N, C-alpha and C positions, 0 to 999 in steps of 0.2 A: 200450776195454780198462778194466778195473776196478783201480785200484791199491791192492789190499787193504792191503798193509803201510803205505801213506801213511794210510790212513782210520784204521788202528789207532793210529798216532801221534797223530791228532786225538783219540783217548779219553785220552791221557795228556797231551798239550800242545797244548791247543785254540789255534787261529789264527782271525782273521777270515774269514768266509764270502767268496768271491769267484765271483760268477757267470760262467759261460762265455760266455753270451750272452744278450740278450733274448729272451723266447718268441717263436718264429718268425723270429729274425734269422738274418744270415749272419756266420760267423765264418771267419777263414783256416784252412783244415783243414791237419792232417797228411797228406801225400801219400804214399801207398804206389805206387811204380812198378815195376811189373813190366817189367824190361828185355827178358826174353826168354823164350821157352817152352820152350828148349833145355836139358836137364838130364841130368846123368849118372847119376841115380837114378829109380825108377819107383814112387813112393810110392803106396800103395793109397788115400790119402785127398786126393790132390794135386787143389786147386782149380781149377789151371790146365791140367790133364791134359797135363802136360809129358812129353817124352821126349828120348832123345839124338838129336835130329833138327834139321835146319835147317828153320826154318817160314817161309814165304813172307809177304811183308806186314808185315813188323816194319819199324819206324822205321828210316830210314837213320841215318848218322852226322851228318850235318847236321841232319836233323829233332831228333834227340835233342838235339842241343846246343841248339837254339831252345828246346826245353822247358825245359831248365836255366835259360836266361835268363828265360824267361817266369816260371818258378815263383820266381826270385829277386826279380824286380821286383815280382811279386804279394806276396811279403814272408811265405811261408808258414812256419810255425813250425817244421817237422821234414820232412825228406825221408828214406824210407827206401827204399834200392834193394835190390829184390827179384826173383825170377824167377817159373818155373823157377829155375834156378841162375845168379845174376847173373853171376858169373865166367865162365860159358861164352860170355857175348856178346862178338863179334869185338873190340870197343872199349870194354869195360868198364873197363879202367885209364884211357884217355883221358877217360872220363865222369865216373868218380872223381874224376880230378885237376881237372876243371874244376868239379866240383861243390864241392870243397874251396877252389878258389881264389874261387869266388863268395861263400864264406863263409856258407853257410846256417846259421841260428841252432842246428840240431841235424842232423846227418848221420848216418845209420845204414845199416849192412848187415844184410841178411836171408840167409842161406846155409845149406846143409846141411853146411858145414864141410869136406867130404871134399878140396876143392881148397886149403884153406889150409896143406898142407904145403910144404916146400921154400922157396923165396923169398917166396911170396905172403903169408904172415903177415907176413913184415918189409915187404912193400909196404904192407898194409894199416895196420900202424902208421906208416910214414912219412906215409901220406895223412891221418893224424889222424882217423879215423872215432870219432865220439863213443861208438859203441857197436856190438857186432856180436852179433847174435842167432844163435844155432846151433841146428838142429832135431836132437833125438833121440826117438825114440818108443819108449824102454826100453832096456834094458840088453842088450848084446850080440846074441845072435841074435834075441830080440824086435824089436829096432831093425832089424836086418838082414831080417827077413820082412816088417815094414811098409815098409821102404824099398825092397824088392825088389832088393838087390844085397848078396851076401856080402862082409864086411870094411868095410860102410860105417860101422859103428859105431867100429871102430878108427881108420879114418881121420878119422871126425868128431872123436874124441875127441884125437887127434893135433893136429887144428886147434884145439880149444878151448886145449890146452896150449901150443902154439906161440904164440897170440896172447896169452895171459896172461902167458907169459915176455916178452913185449915191451911189456907194461904196456897192453893193450888191454882195455877193459871189455868183459866177455863176459856174456851170458845164455844159459840153456838154455830151449829151447822145446819143450813137450812136448804133443802131442794126444791126449787120453783117450778111449779107446774100449773096449768090452767086451773086446776081446782084449789089451789091454796094461794095464788099470787095476791088476792085482797088481804092476806094476813103479813104480807111484808113489812108495811109501816110498823105494825104491832111487835113484829120479831125484833126490829131495831129499837124500837122502844123498850122492849123487854131487857135486852143487853144493857142499856143505859141505866134503867131502873134497879137491875139486880148486881150491878157493878162488874158485868161481864166485857171484858175489854177487847175481845176480838169476835167477828162475825163473818162466817163464810157462806157466801151464796153460791151454791151449786147448781148449775144446769142439768137438766136431765140427760142421761147417756142411755142409747138404746141397748142395753145388756142386761141379762136376767130378767127379773120381772119389769125393769125398767124398758125392756125391748117389748114386751106385752102390752104395757101401757103408753106406747110411744103415743097415742092418739091424745094423750093429756099433757102433751108438751105445750108451752106457752106459745102463742102465735108471734110472729114477729114483732108486730106493733105492741103487743103486751110486754115483750123482751126489751124492748127500747124503752119503754115507760119505766119499767122496772129498774133497769140500769141508770135511768136518768135520776130517779130516786136515790138509788144507791151512791150516785156520784155526787149529789147534792147533800147527803148525810154524811159521807167520809169527807167531803171539802169543809163542812160545818164544823165537823170535829177538829181537822187540821188546822183551820183558821182561829178557832178559840181554844185550842190547846188541851181538849179533851182526848183522854186516853181511849179511844175507839179505834182499832185496826179493823179495815175491812178488806177481805180478800174475796176473788170469785174463783170459780173452778169449772172445768169440763166446757168451757166455750171461750178459745183464745180470742175471738172476735172481740171480746170485751176491752182488750188492749188497743185496739183500733178505734173503738166508739170512745174510751178515753181520750186517744189521741186527737181526736177531732172535737171533743170537748174542750180540749187544753187551746187548740188553735182559736178557738172563739174567744180566749180569755186573756192569752200571754203573747209577748212578742215573739216573733219567729226563732230568734236565737235560743230561747228558752225551750220553745217546742221541738226544736232541733236535738237540744240536749237530752230532753226525755225521750225522743226517738231512739237516739243513740244508745241508751241505756236499754230501750226495750228489745232494740235489734240485738244488742249483746245478751239479752236474757235468750231470745231466740223463739219465744212462743211455746207451741206445744211441746211437752217434755217426755212422751210415750216413747220408751226406748233409749232415752238419751238421759235426763236429769231423774228419771223415776222408774222404778221397776216393782214388780209384784211377784210375791209367792204366794200360793194359794194353799188350802187347808191341807192338800194332798201332796204338797210339795213342789208343785208344777211352776215354773218360772214363766213369766209373761211380761209384756212390754209395759203394760200397766194394769191396773184393777180391773179394767172393762174388757179386756182383751182375751176373755177366757176360752175363747175359741182356737186361739193361736198359742202354742206352747213351745217355749224354746228348748226346754229340756226339764228335767225333774231332779231335786236336790237328793232323792233316794239314790240316784245314779251317780251324780257328780255334784261338788259344791257349787253352790250360787255363783261364786267368783268365777269359777270355769266357764259356766255358761254365758256369764257377761262378757266376758272377754275373748269369747270364742269367735266363730266365723258364720253365725246364724244370718241368713240373707235378710230377713224382715229387719232385724236390729241394724244392720248395715244401710239399709234404704232408709229407716226411720232418721238415721243419723247423718244422712246426706241433706246438705243446704245448699240451693233449695231442693225439697222434695220433689219426686216426678208428679207434680199434681194436675188435675185435669179440670174442666170445666170453669167455673168461675174462680176458684181457688188456684188453678193453673194461670189464669189472667190477671189475678188481684195484685194491685200495686202494694200491697202490705204483706206479701209473702214472710219478708225478713223481719216482720213483727209478730205475726201469729204463729208462723210455722205451719200453716195449712190447717190449724185447728185440730178437732178431734178426730182422726181417721176411722175410729171404731163405728161413729154414726153412718159414713159414707159407706163402709164395708156392709153393715146391717141392712142399709136402704138397696144397695146398688150390686153388693157382690165385689165391689172393686175398692179397695182401702184407699186408692188415690183419685177416686172421683171427689166432686166437690161436697163439702159439709153441708147438709142441709139445714142446719140451725144456725148458720151465719144470717144474721139479721140487719146487715146493712145492705143499702141498694147499691145496684150497679155502679151509679154516679158517685157514690161514697168510696167505693174501692177502686176507682179508676178502671171500670170494666166497660167494653162495649155495651151500650144499651140494647143492641140486638141480640146479646147472648141470654137466652132464657134460663130460668133457674130450673132445677129438677121438677118435672110436672107431677110426680107422685109423692111430693113431700108431704109427710104425716100429719102436718100443723095445718096444712093449707085447706080452704074451702069449708070450714068448720066454724059453725056460729058460736058466740060464747054468752052466756047468761051474763047481764050486768051486775048481778049480785056477785059474780066472781071476779070482779074488777076492783082494783085497789085504788083508782084514780076516780 
């Protein structure tokens, strides 16, 4: 996750640089736990391929409780309960209550929001979740088409309002694709109109149904325009003291785009300070600062690496797997990573960490190949102009209907 607003504040109010970990070191990760694949929606880009069914092999109540105890004993910095739709799991409220009782440093809920009507928003508030992220992929019918269920937008928005009315911190999460990029300005407007003070722009990752629909990923020029809009809105909020935090995810090239934006507006010393913060962060966190446990208890480097399993919590605790000798984890934690192509030649490896490795893996079969979703030019990342991009990138050579453009 790239905390755009946080780094913008560094331009105005510099603070000392704090490194996340020594290069190659192991840090305690934020754990995203997909409690279940069961979900009442049918999202086109769902990375877990969830549906409104009961799936065999998911953790039992006793096993899930054991996971909570292990994670708390391992002292992870944050736990995110996700799905599927986590509220669809049979014992969600018991697990949530136990998680709060264990007093994790930060406890979040990732939900589609449609089940937060009635008493559920009050129950979330009573449990004291630190944050509730609610997914919307456009306004009205656009969201409903992406989410596969009519009325999903109205129900999710009602969930947003119910949580806000009870004092719960809420953020909107939006995955941008070719088919919904025109709604990005309206999504930002919605945050400010509803009093939502966090907006998370997610880039498409080629995993689950997101891999099937990779042709809907935004073209590079659209991504650049989207990021320009997000930068403008984030900076306007920072300059004018409005409480809107903007973060992005699943494309660590955003940090490089931001750095180039800063170079055009601030003196070199201030830009160097921000770059030092970005390098301390280190870019892509897969296998480093983020981990995933899937509904069956399998441990992955992040939520999109479902095809690579480190081990199962049914066999050993998460903490044992994460501190073990898994070769993929070891390589993901290496800085610099053994990157190839444009990523290997990029002058900003220390800023983005090689971006999202799973896209390279899905497209080429090689997790260390260049990330096809990097939208900066060779010149912008200090790469020889003679080095071609991947010729089979899924988003190239495709026309775009002007109706789907937000500019």
